[in-house]
C-alpha positions as CSV (number, residue, x, y, z in Angstrom):
1,M,-120.2,-83.3,-52.9
2,M,-116.0,-84.6,-52.1
3,N,-116.1,-86.5,-55.2
4,I,-116.4,-83.5,-57.2
5,F,-113.1,-81.8,-55.4
6,R,-111.8,-85.2,-56.9
7,K,-112.7,-84.4,-60.0
8,R,-111.4,-80.9,-60.2
9,I,-108.3,-81.5,-58.4
10,W,-107.7,-84.4,-61.6
11,Q,-108.5,-82.3,-64.1
12,Y,-106.0,-79.9,-63.3
13,A,-103.4,-82.6,-62.6
14,G,-103.7,-84.1,-66.2
15,L,-103.9,-80.5,-67.8
16,L,-100.6,-80.2,-65.8
17,L,-99.4,-84.1,-67.1
18,M,-99.7,-83.0,-70.9
19,V,-97.9,-79.8,-71.4
20,L,-94.8,-81.3,-69.3
21,V,-95.3,-84.5,-71.2
22,V,-95.3,-82.0,-74.6
23,S,-92.6,-80.0,-73.6
24,C,-90.2,-82.4,-72.5
25,V,-88.0,-85.6,-73.6
26,T,-88.1,-87.5,-70.0
27,E,-91.6,-88.6,-69.0
28,F,-93.1,-86.4,-66.4
29,Q,-93.9,-89.3,-63.4
30,P,-96.5,-87.1,-60.6
31,D,-95.9,-88.2,-57.4
32,R,-99.0,-89.6,-55.7
33,V,-101.7,-86.7,-54.5
34,S,-102.3,-87.3,-50.8
35,I,-104.4,-85.2,-47.6
36,P,-105.5,-86.1,-44.5
37,T,-108.3,-88.1,-44.0
38,S,-111.0,-85.5,-42.7
39,L,-114.7,-86.2,-41.8
40,I,-117.7,-85.5,-44.3
41,V,-121.0,-84.7,-43.1
42,E,-125.0,-84.8,-44.2
43,G,-127.9,-84.3,-42.5
44,Q,-130.6,-81.9,-41.9
45,I,-134.1,-82.1,-39.8
46,T,-137.0,-80.1,-41.0
47,D,-140.4,-79.1,-39.4
48,Q,-142.0,-82.7,-41.4
49,A,-142.3,-85.5,-39.9
50,G,-139.0,-87.9,-39.7
51,P,-137.1,-89.9,-39.1
52,Y,-134.4,-87.9,-40.3
53,S,-130.5,-89.0,-41.0
54,V,-127.3,-88.3,-40.9
55,K,-124.7,-89.8,-43.1
56,L,-121.1,-90.0,-41.7
57,T,-117.9,-91.0,-44.6
58,R,-114.8,-90.0,-44.5
59,T,-111.7,-88.7,-47.6
60,A,-109.9,-91.4,-48.6
61,D,-106.9,-90.7,-50.2
62,Y,-106.8,-89.8,-54.3
63,S,-103.6,-92.7,-54.7
64,Y,-106.1,-95.2,-53.6
65,T,-110.5,-95.5,-54.7
66,S,-110.8,-92.0,-54.5
67,L,-113.8,-93.5,-52.6
68,N,-115.9,-92.0,-49.7
69,L,-115.0,-94.5,-46.2
70,L,-117.7,-95.2,-44.0
71,E,-117.8,-93.8,-40.6
72,T,-119.3,-96.1,-37.9
73,G,-119.0,-96.6,-34.7
74,A,-120.0,-93.1,-34.0
75,V,-122.4,-91.5,-31.5
76,V,-124.6,-89.3,-33.5
77,T,-127.2,-86.4,-31.3
78,I,-129.3,-84.0,-32.7
79,S,-130.9,-81.8,-30.0
80,D,-132.8,-78.3,-29.3
81,N,-132.4,-74.7,-27.5
82,L,-135.2,-75.9,-24.8
83,G,-133.1,-79.5,-23.8
84,N,-135.0,-81.8,-25.9
85,Q,-132.4,-84.3,-27.9
86,E,-132.4,-87.9,-29.0
87,V,-128.8,-90.1,-30.1
88,L,-129.5,-91.9,-33.7
89,T,-129.0,-95.3,-34.4
90,E,-126.4,-96.6,-36.6
91,Q,-128.4,-98.5,-40.0
92,S,-126.9,-101.6,-41.7
93,P,-124.5,-101.4,-43.7
94,G,-123.5,-98.3,-41.9
95,G,-122.2,-95.1,-41.9
96,T,-125.8,-93.6,-41.7
97,Y,-127.4,-92.3,-38.2
98,S,-131.2,-92.2,-38.2
99,T,-133.5,-90.6,-35.5
100,A,-137.1,-92.9,-34.6
101,A,-140.1,-92.4,-36.3
102,N,-141.4,-91.0,-33.2
103,G,-138.4,-89.3,-32.3
104,I,-136.9,-85.6,-32.7
105,Q,-138.8,-83.4,-34.9
106,G,-138.5,-79.8,-36.3
107,V,-140.3,-77.2,-34.7
108,A,-140.0,-73.7,-36.4
109,G,-138.1,-71.3,-34.1
110,R,-136.2,-73.7,-32.6
111,S,-133.0,-73.7,-32.8
112,Y,-131.0,-77.5,-33.3
113,K,-127.3,-78.6,-33.3
114,L,-125.7,-81.7,-33.8
115,T,-123.0,-83.4,-31.7
116,I,-121.2,-86.3,-33.0
117,K,-118.4,-88.6,-31.7
118,T,-116.8,-91.0,-33.2
119,K,-115.4,-94.1,-31.9
120,A,-111.3,-93.0,-32.5
121,G,-112.8,-90.5,-29.5
122,N,-113.0,-87.0,-31.5
123,Q,-115.6,-84.5,-31.1
124,Y,-117.4,-82.4,-33.7
125,E,-120.3,-80.1,-33.3
126,S,-122.2,-77.3,-35.6
127,E,-123.5,-74.6,-35.2
128,A,-126.8,-73.5,-33.7
129,E,-129.4,-73.4,-36.8
130,L,-132.5,-71.5,-36.3
131,L,-135.4,-73.3,-38.1
132,Q,-137.5,-70.9,-39.9
133,A,-141.0,-71.9,-41.9
134,A,-140.8,-71.8,-45.2
135,P,-144.3,-69.8,-46.8
136,P,-146.3,-72.1,-48.5
137,I,-146.2,-72.5,-52.8
138,Q,-148.7,-70.6,-54.1
139,K,-148.5,-71.9,-57.6
140,L,-147.4,-75.0,-59.5
141,Y,-147.4,-75.1,-62.8
142,Y,-145.5,-75.4,-66.4
143,E,-145.6,-74.6,-70.4
144,Y,-144.5,-75.1,-73.2
145,S,-141.6,-74.7,-75.7
146,V,-139.6,-75.8,-78.1
147,E,-135.6,-75.4,-78.0
148,T,-133.5,-74.7,-81.0
149,G,-129.8,-77.0,-81.5
150,G,-130.6,-80.1,-80.6
151,V,-130.6,-83.4,-81.9
152,S,-133.4,-84.2,-82.8
153,F,-137.3,-82.1,-82.7
154,A,-138.2,-84.9,-79.6
155,K,-135.5,-84.0,-77.4
156,N,-136.1,-80.0,-77.9
157,Q,-139.6,-79.9,-76.4
158,G,-140.4,-80.4,-73.3
159,W,-142.4,-78.4,-70.7
160,N,-140.9,-75.5,-68.2
161,V,-142.1,-76.0,-64.3
162,Y,-142.2,-73.0,-62.4
163,L,-143.3,-71.6,-58.9
164,D,-145.1,-68.7,-57.6
165,T,-144.2,-67.7,-54.2
166,K,-144.7,-64.9,-51.6
167,D,-141.7,-63.5,-49.4
168,P,-142.0,-62.9,-45.6
169,E,-142.4,-59.4,-44.5
170,A,-139.5,-59.7,-42.3
171,P,-136.0,-60.1,-43.7
172,G,-133.3,-62.8,-44.1
173,N,-135.3,-64.8,-45.8
174,Y,-133.3,-68.0,-47.9
175,Y,-134.7,-70.0,-49.9
176,K,-133.8,-73.7,-51.6
177,W,-135.4,-76.0,-54.3
178,N,-135.5,-79.6,-54.6
179,W,-137.8,-81.6,-57.4
180,T,-139.0,-85.2,-57.3
181,H,-140.2,-87.3,-60.4
182,Y,-141.7,-90.5,-59.6
183,E,-142.3,-92.9,-62.7
184,F,-143.9,-96.4,-62.3
185,T,-142.4,-99.2,-63.5
186,A,-142.9,-102.8,-63.5
187,V,-139.1,-103.8,-64.4
188,C,-136.6,-103.9,-62.0
189,S,-133.4,-105.6,-63.7
190,S,-132.8,-105.1,-66.8
191,R,-128.8,-106.0,-69.1
192,E,-128.4,-105.4,-72.5
193,L,-127.4,-108.2,-74.5
194,K,-124.1,-108.8,-77.0
195,D,-126.9,-108.2,-79.8
196,G,-128.1,-104.9,-78.3
197,T,-131.6,-106.2,-76.8
198,I,-132.2,-105.1,-73.4
199,T,-134.2,-108.0,-71.4
200,G,-135.3,-107.7,-67.7
201,L,-137.1,-109.3,-65.0
202,G,-140.4,-108.0,-64.0
203,C,-141.0,-106.6,-60.2
204,C,-142.5,-108.6,-57.2
205,S,-144.7,-106.1,-56.7
206,N,-145.7,-102.1,-57.3
207,C,-143.1,-100.1,-57.8
208,W,-141.1,-96.7,-58.6
209,D,-138.5,-95.3,-60.5
210,I,-137.2,-92.4,-58.9
211,T,-135.3,-89.3,-60.7
212,R,-133.8,-86.1,-58.9
213,C,-131.1,-83.9,-59.9
214,Y,-128.2,-84.2,-57.6
215,T,-126.1,-81.2,-59.2
216,C,-129.2,-79.2,-59.9
217,I,-129.0,-76.3,-57.1
218,S,-131.3,-73.5,-57.3
219,L,-131.2,-71.0,-54.8
220,S,-132.9,-67.3,-53.8
221,S,-132.2,-64.9,-50.8
222,D,-134.5,-61.9,-50.2
223,V,-131.9,-59.5,-50.2
224,N,-133.5,-57.6,-53.2
225,I,-137.0,-58.4,-52.8
226,N,-137.6,-58.5,-48.9
227,G,-141.5,-58.7,-49.2
228,Q,-142.4,-59.1,-52.3
229,A,-143.5,-62.0,-54.4
230,I,-140.9,-64.5,-56.2
231,S,-142.6,-65.2,-59.3
232,R,-141.6,-67.7,-62.1
233,Q,-138.8,-69.7,-60.2
234,P,-137.8,-72.3,-62.4
235,I,-137.8,-75.4,-61.1
236,M,-136.7,-77.7,-63.9
237,R,-138.0,-78.7,-67.5
238,V,-139.7,-82.1,-68.1
239,P,-138.3,-84.1,-71.0
240,Y,-140.9,-85.4,-74.0
241,K,-140.0,-89.2,-73.4
242,S,-143.7,-90.6,-73.2
243,T,-146.8,-88.3,-73.7
244,S,-148.7,-89.8,-70.5
245,R,-148.3,-87.3,-68.1
246,Y,-145.4,-86.4,-66.0
247,Y,-145.7,-87.0,-62.0
248,L,-143.4,-84.7,-60.2
249,E,-143.2,-83.3,-56.1
250,V,-141.8,-80.0,-55.4
251,Q,-139.9,-79.1,-52.0
252,Q,-139.4,-75.1,-51.4
253,Q,-136.8,-75.5,-48.4
254,A,-136.3,-71.4,-46.0
255,I,-133.1,-72.3,-44.8
256,S,-129.9,-69.9,-42.8
257,K,-128.1,-67.2,-44.6
258,G,-125.2,-69.9,-43.3
259,A,-126.5,-73.1,-45.6
260,Y,-127.7,-71.1,-48.7
261,E,-123.5,-69.9,-48.6
262,F,-123.1,-73.2,-48.5
263,W,-125.0,-74.4,-50.7
264,K,-123.9,-71.0,-53.0
265,S,-120.1,-72.1,-53.0
266,V,-121.2,-75.6,-53.9
267,K,-122.9,-75.0,-57.2
268,G,-120.0,-72.6,-57.3
269,L,-117.9,-75.3,-57.5
270,V,-120.3,-77.8,-59.5
271,N,-120.8,-75.6,-62.4
272,N,-117.2,-75.1,-62.9
273,T,-116.4,-77.0,-66.2
274,G,-112.4,-77.2,-65.3
275,G,-110.9,-75.0,-68.5
276,L,-107.4,-74.0,-68.5
277,F,-108.8,-70.9,-66.7
278,D,-111.5,-71.3,-64.4
279,A,-110.9,-70.9,-60.8
280,A,-109.0,-73.8,-58.9
281,P,-111.1,-76.1,-56.5
282,S,-111.5,-74.8,-53.0
283,S,-112.9,-76.7,-50.1
284,V,-116.3,-76.0,-48.7
285,Q,-116.8,-76.5,-45.6
286,G,-119.7,-76.7,-43.8
287,N,-120.9,-75.1,-40.7
288,L,-118.9,-78.0,-37.9
289,H,-115.4,-78.1,-36.5
290,C,-113.9,-80.1,-34.3
291,V,-114.5,-79.8,-31.0
292,N,-110.9,-81.4,-29.8
293,D,-109.0,-79.9,-32.5
294,P,-109.4,-76.6,-34.6
295,T,-106.9,-77.5,-37.0
296,T,-108.6,-80.2,-38.0
297,L,-111.0,-80.3,-41.2
298,V,-114.9,-81.2,-41.2
299,Y,-116.7,-80.6,-44.7
300,G,-121.2,-80.9,-44.8
301,F,-123.5,-79.4,-43.5
302,F,-126.3,-79.4,-40.6
303,G,-129.6,-77.8,-41.4
304,A,-132.7,-76.6,-39.9
305,T,-135.2,-76.2,-42.5
306,G,-138.4,-75.6,-43.1
307,I,-140.5,-76.9,-45.7
308,S,-143.3,-76.3,-47.8
309,E,-144.3,-79.0,-51.1
310,Q,-146.7,-79.3,-53.5
311,Y,-147.0,-81.7,-56.7
312,I,-148.1,-81.4,-60.6
313,N,-148.8,-83.5,-63.1
314,V,-147.3,-82.5,-66.3
315,D,-150.0,-83.3,-69.5
316,R,-147.3,-84.4,-72.4
317,S,-150.2,-85.0,-74.5
318,D,-149.4,-81.7,-76.6
319,G,-145.9,-82.6,-77.7
320,Q,-145.4,-83.1,-81.4
321,G,-144.5,-86.3,-83.3
322,V,-142.9,-89.0,-81.9
323,P,-141.1,-88.6,-78.1
324,D,-137.8,-89.9,-77.8
325,V,-138.8,-93.1,-75.7
326,D,-136.5,-95.0,-73.8
327,P,-135.5,-98.3,-75.4
328,V,-137.9,-101.6,-74.7
329,I,-136.6,-103.7,-72.4
330,V,-138.0,-107.1,-73.0
331,V,-139.6,-109.1,-70.0
332,P,-139.4,-113.2,-70.9
333,Q,-142.9,-114.5,-70.2
334,P,-143.2,-116.1,-67.8
335,S,-139.8,-115.5,-65.4
336,A,-139.1,-114.3,-62.0
337,C,-139.3,-111.8,-60.0
338,V,-137.6,-109.3,-58.4
339,V,-138.0,-107.3,-54.7
340,C,-138.6,-103.8,-55.3
341,E,-136.2,-102.5,-52.9
342,N,-136.4,-98.8,-51.0
343,S,-133.2,-96.8,-51.9
344,L,-132.2,-94.0,-53.6
345,Y,-133.5,-95.0,-56.9
346,R,-136.8,-97.0,-56.6
347,T,-139.2,-97.3,-54.2
348,P,-142.1,-100.1,-53.5
349,N,-144.3,-97.1,-51.5
350,K,-146.7,-95.3,-53.1
351,P,-145.7,-91.7,-54.0
352,R,-147.9,-89.1,-51.4
353,W,-150.4,-87.8,-54.5
354,W,-150.4,-90.7,-56.8
355,Q,-153.3,-90.7,-58.5
356,F,-153.1,-93.3,-62.4
């Protein structure tokens, strides 16, 4: 998220620099931009089984690498309004703190708070977040369509995935939708040669590539539809890159009003194109504050989230013509294999509803 802020600021700085260069004889040498280092918090607790993770980083000075720095050596605690709490364990290489597999678990109707004490002695707290259960996903479905204006007919084809659900009768419900695509892969390492050929090494075990859209922020509230059905909620568009089935997991989240406002602000920032007449980038602060010094800035959000999930296999056999396939990766035989590491982008763990 902080990288988005930096990108916008440098876009405006670049635009200003171009204007000054063409209008002045003397070359303009801008001063380096610098901001105070600030803590960034990313994490949540849900009513699904843990473990849960909290990631802590710090903003880096713009005049350096514009990267976020890991915040190590902190004491991170999740607690509820009934007195239950757990101190999280820092994971290697640091900056990420996790609960135990059999540790604290979110329960609908309880409120949760995050506290952080850094090794520098600063203490941060989140506001208490009430965890509300998410209504079930009633229907997950897709429709084939062909868009116009694309570079090829294959790229124009796709399957739009939609969701139906029912908003509870009580007012004050807020929603966020996420999706994850898993695809089996036999190649765990690849590189492009000078002649354009892509060569690779196979995986030592079963492995799945993971695709998510981190900038696709889908939100809604029941302000105008309280107690009514939510129909044809757009989730994502499946590309025509194969005639095989496309495995998709969809997560419906019940979030607080504060979380809704936070993600709404982030969405506005992401959608800012950086044009001349766009609104200037702003800081999106969340529900945390520094106990020692209220003037110290802290970014991010700690949420308590109710979740309902469902999967779907999108049949792409009705696509027209040749799919927009990825380049072929040549794996020499015999060859060494590469371990399928568990990460945000790849996993050796079979997806829960995988049926292929």
